[in-house]
C-alpha positions in Angstrom: -0.1 0.1 -0.1 2.8 2.3 0.8 4.5 1.8 -2.5 1.2 2.5 -4.3 1.0 5.6 -2.5 4.2 6.7 -3.3 3.9 5.9 -7.0 0.5 7.9 -7.1 2.5 11.0 -5.4 5.2 10.8 -8.0 2.8 10.8 -11.0 0.8 13.7 -9.5 4.0 15.6 -8.9 4.9 14.8 -12.7 1.6 15.9 -14.0 1.8 19.2 -11.8 5.2 20.0 -13.0 3.8 19.7 -16.5 1.1 21.9 -15.8 2.8 24.5 -13.9 6.7 24.6 -14.8 9.0 25.9 -12.5 11.4 28.4 -13.7 14.8 28.4 -12.5 16.1 31.5 -11.0 18.6 33.1 -13.0 22.2 33.5 -11.4 22.7 37.2 -10.8 26.1 39.0 -11.1 27.3 42.2 -9.7 29.5 44.3 -12.1 33.1 45.4 -11.0 36.8 46.0 -12.2 39.6 45.8 -10.0 41.7 48.8 -10.2 45.3 48.5 -10.9 47.9 51.5 -10.6 50.0 53.3 -13.2 47.1 54.0 -15.4 47.0 50.3 -16.5 43.6 49.0 -17.8 42.0 47.4 -14.8 41.3 43.8 -14.7 37.5 42.4 -14.6 36.6 39.7 -11.9 37.0 36.4 -13.1 33.6 35.6 -12.3 32.1 37.8 -14.8 34.7 37.7 -17.5 32.3 35.9 -19.7 30.3 39.4 -20.6 32.4 39.8 -23.8 30.7 36.4 -25.2 27.4 38.1 -25.1 28.3 41.6 -26.7 29.1 43.1 -23.4 31.4 45.9 -23.5 33.6 47.7 -20.8 36.7 48.7 -22.1 38.7 49.3 -25.6 41.0 46.2 -25.8 42.4 48.1 -28.9 43.7 51.2 -27.0 45.8 49.5 -23.9 48.9 51.5 -24.0 49.0 54.4 -21.2 51.8 56.2 -23.2 50.4 55.8 -26.7 49.8 58.6 -29.3 46.1 57.7 -29.5 44.4 57.5 -26.2 40.6 57.5 -25.9 38.0 57.5 -23.2 34.3 56.9 -23.5 32.3 59.1 -21.3 28.9 57.8 -20.1 26.5 59.1 -17.5 23.8 57.2 -15.7 20.6 59.8 -15.4 17.4 59.1 -13.4 16.3 62.6 -12.5 17.2 66.1 -12.7 18.3 68.2 -9.7 19.9 71.2 -11.7 23.3 69.4 -12.2 22.3 67.6 -15.2 22.0 70.8 -17.2 25.2 71.9 -15.8 26.8 68.9 -17.0 25.4 69.5 -20.7 26.6 72.9 -20.5 30.2 71.8 -19.7 30.0 69.2 -22.3 28.8 71.9 -24.9 31.6 74.3 -23.8 34.4 71.6 -24.3 33.0 70.1 -27.3 32.8 66.7 -26.0 30.0 64.1 -26.8 28.8 61.4 -24.2 26.2 58.6 -23.6 23.7 59.2 -21.3 21.7 56.2 -19.9 18.3 57.4 -18.9 15.3 56.2 -16.9 11.5 56.7 -17.8 11.1 59.4 -15.1 13.7 61.8 -16.7 12.3 61.6 -20.1 8.8 62.3 -18.9 9.6 64.9 -16.3 12.7 66.8 -18.4 11.7 66.0 -22.0 13.7 69.1 -23.2 16.6 68.2 -21.1 16.6 64.8 -22.9 16.1 66.2 -26.3 18.9 68.4 -25.8 21.1 65.6 -25.2 20.3 64.1 -28.5 20.3 67.6 -30.4 24.0 68.0 -29.0 25.0 64.9 -30.6 25.1 62.8 -27.4 23.9 59.1 -27.4 20.5 58.7 -25.2 20.6 55.0 -24.2 18.5 52.4 -22.2 18.8 52.2 -18.3 15.4 50.6 -18.2 12.1 52.4 -17.2 12.2 51.9 -13.3 15.8 51.1 -12.6 14.8 47.7 -11.0 17.0 44.5 -10.7 16.8 43.2 -14.1 18.6 39.6 -12.9 15.3 39.2 -11.0 12.9 39.4 -14.2 12.2 36.7 -16.5 13.0 37.6 -20.3 9.3 38.8 -21.1 9.6 41.5 -18.3 13.2 42.2 -18.9 12.6 43.1 -22.5 9.2 45.1 -21.5 11.4 47.5 -19.4 13.4 48.1 -22.5 10.9 48.4 -24.9 8.6 50.6 -22.8 11.5 53.1 -22.2 12.0 53.3 -25.7 8.4 54.0 -26.6 8.4 56.8 -23.8 11.4 58.2 -25.2 10.0 58.0 -28.9 6.6 59.3 -27.8 7.9 62.5 -25.9 10.9 63.2 -28.3 10.3 61.7 -31.7 13.5 60.4 -31.5 14.7 57.0 -31.8 16.6 55.5 -28.6 20.3 54.4 -29.2 20.3 50.4 -28.9 23.1 50.5 -25.9 21.7 49.0 -22.4 23.2 49.4 -18.9 21.9 47.4 -16.2 20.6 49.1 -13.2 23.2 49.1 -10.2 25.5 46.9 -12.8 23.3 43.9 -11.6 22.7 41.2 -14.4 22.4 37.7 -15.7 23.6 35.9 -18.5 19.9 35.4 -19.6 19.6 39.3 -19.8 22.8 39.8 -21.6 21.5 36.9 -24.2 18.1 38.3 -24.5 19.5 42.0 -24.9 21.8 40.6 -27.7 18.9 38.7 -29.6 17.0 41.7 -29.6 19.7 43.9 -30.9 21.2 45.7 -27.9 24.8 46.0 -26.8 25.3 45.8 -23.0 27.5 48.8 -21.7 29.3 48.3 -18.6 32.4 50.6 -17.4 36.0 50.3 -16.4 35.8 53.2 -13.9 33.1 54.5 -11.7 33.8 56.0 -7.9 31.0 56.9 -5.2 29.4 59.7 -6.7 25.9 59.1 -6.7 24.7 59.8 -3.1 23.8 63.6 -3.2 24.0 63.7 0.7 27.7 62.3 0.8 29.4 64.2 -1.9 33.4 64.1 -1.4 35.2 67.5 -1.8 36.1 68.3 -5.3 39.8 68.0 -4.8 39.1 64.3 -3.7 37.0 63.6 -6.6 39.4 64.9 -9.1 42.1 62.8 -7.7 40.2 59.8 -7.7 39.4 60.1 -11.3 42.5 61.4 -12.6 44.6 58.5 -10.6 42.5 55.8 -12.1 42.2 57.1 -15.7 43.4 54.6 -18.5 43.6 54.2 -22.1 40.5 52.8 -23.3 38.5 53.9 -20.4 34.8 53.5 -20.1 34.1 56.2 -17.6 30.8 56.1 -15.4 29.7 59.4 -13.8 26.4 60.3 -12.3 25.3 63.7 -13.6 23.2 64.5 -10.6 26.4 64.6 -8.6 27.0 68.4 -7.6 30.8 67.4 -7.5 30.7 66.2 -10.8 29.0 69.3 -12.3 31.7 71.5 -10.8 34.7 69.4 -11.4 33.9 68.4 -15.1 35.6 71.1 -17.1 38.7 70.8 -14.9 38.6 66.9 -15.7 38.1 67.3 -19.1 40.8 69.7 -19.7 43.4 67.8 -17.9 42.6 64.8 -20.0 43.0 66.8 -23.1 46.2 68.2 -22.1 47.5 64.7 -21.5 46.6 63.5 -24.9 43.3 61.8 -24.3 40.1 62.0 -26.9 36.5 61.3 -26.2 35.4 58.6 -28.3 31.7 57.2 -28.9 30.3 54.3 -28.0 29.6 53.6 -31.6 33.2 53.7 -32.2 34.0 51.4 -29.3 31.4 48.7 -30.4 32.4 48.9 -34.0 36.3 48.1 -33.1 35.3 45.1 -31.0 31.9 43.9 -32.5 
């Protein structure tokens, strides 16, 4: 009798699994680079080195020599809202004749449409940072893609422009499934090789300290991530750009980065 009950339980379990399949939770990863000295390109963590297999980009491998004649930096910003500093950042970029990539959220587009249009009008790439800045690794594929597609639609509706097909995971949290889904649907995932703690407006470091961190860690082929809501960044960006130009750096586009490595 016990054997019959066990068999009956196994059959019922199998039927339930067929009717209601369980989805294995995707493994989540957190993006990071291990900084090194002497302006040498940093090393990506061994556990996340697979990103390039999924058309993920974080550095320009064709520009590695810190003493080369041609040195390039890819300037990127993650912008979720405006507090007066995003506009100041755009003013600096316009004055210095430098273009960048802005990874935006839905909130910025709907509440500051003219500011986002200005980004595109002045030659910057407006890119996908999802609508709501959720943990994308926790979402199934349909919901993940909905975040990207909805943001594109919001952008096109408000600006009548088409968003660049570059995606950056919120908080650098991602899964292989996210990256494969993004690749299949025409997106290139953009990480970074340098970032620093600039996002908390209540904990802004001094201008001198921030500049030192940025310039001490600069490297050829760098993908630099800054948050344009930072008052410190708004105040030091002009000095940083001028210092980099004086030391032989130019500012490249993500189109250049991905074309070289794609």
